[in-house]
C-alpha positions in Angstrom: -4.5 -16.2 -0.2 -3.5 -15.4 3.4 -5.7 -13.7 6.0 -3.1 -10.8 6.0 -3.6 -10.2 2.3 -7.4 -10.5 2.6 -7.3 -7.9 5.5 -4.9 -5.6 3.5 -7.3 -5.6 0.5 -10.2 -4.7 2.7 -8.3 -2.0 4.6 -7.0 -0.4 1.4 -10.4 -0.4 -0.3 -11.9 1.2 2.8 -9.1 3.9 2.9 -9.5 4.6 -0.8 -13.3 4.7 -0.9 -14.3 7.8 -2.9 -10.7 8.6 -3.9 -9.4 8.5 -7.4 -6.0 6.9 -7.9 -4.8 7.2 -11.5 -1.6 5.3 -11.2 -0.8 1.7 -10.3 0.9 0.6 -7.1 1.8 -2.7 -5.4 2.1 -3.2 -1.7 4.4 -6.1 -0.9 3.8 -7.4 2.6 6.9 -9.3 3.5 6.3 -13.0 4.0 2.6 -12.7 3.0 2.2 -11.6 -0.6 1.2 -8.5 -2.4 -1.8 -6.2 -3.1 -2.2 -4.2 -6.3 -4.0 -0.8 -6.3 -5.3 1.0 -9.4 -8.3 3.1 -10.4 -10.6 0.1 -9.5 -9.3 -0.2 -5.9 -7.3 -2.9 -4.2 -7.0 -6.6 -5.0 -4.6 -9.4 -4.3 -2.1 -9.7 -7.1 1.5 -9.4 -8.3 1.1 -7.3 -11.5 3.8 -4.9 -12.8 3.0 -1.4 -11.4 4.2 2.1 -11.5 5.5 1.9 -7.9 6.2 -0.9 -5.5 6.0 -0.4 -1.7 7.5 -3.0 0.6 6.9 -3.3 4.4 6.6 -5.8 7.2 3.1 -6.9 8.2 3.4 -4.9 11.4 4.4 -1.7 9.5 1.6 -2.1 7.0 -0.9 -2.7 9.8 0.3 0.4 11.7 -0.1 2.5 8.5 -3.6 1.2 7.9 -4.7 1.9 11.5 -3.3 5.4 11.3 -0.7 4.8 14.0 2.1 5.3 11.5 2.2 7.9 8.7 3.4 6.4 5.4 6.0 9.3 5.0 7.3 8.6 8.5 7.5 4.9 7.7 9.6 5.7 4.6 11.8 8.1 6.3 12.5 5.7 9.1 13.4 2.8 6.7 10.3 0.8 7.6 8.8 1.3 4.1 10.8 0.9 0.9 9.7 2.4 -2.3 10.8 1.4 -5.8 9.5 3.2 -8.9 7.4 6.4 -9.4 7.9 8.5 -6.3 5.0 10.8 -7.4 2.6 7.9 -7.4 3.9 6.8 -4.0 3.4 10.4 -2.6 -0.2 10.5 -4.0 -1.0 7.1 -2.4 0.6 8.2 0.9 -1.6 11.2 1.0 -4.7 9.0 0.5 -3.7 6.6 3.2 -2.6 9.2 5.8 
């Protein structure tokens, strides 16, 4: 597993601490791998999920640091979403 994926798992678990996410989502970080999120938090994986979000490592890092709002990333084409838009919106609200 790459350092980028390890860092993504840690960052997502920190952002989601104390939050309830009742769907499943997958963040695909281009060129690095993917992270799955569910009611148990984040972990490295490539499971089928309700929604898949794809971004470059730089875009993902900017969203995790709070420099880039997930909605703004989507609207500017830096984040692509495939699947359940409601789950994506809920996740975006948790990460903003």
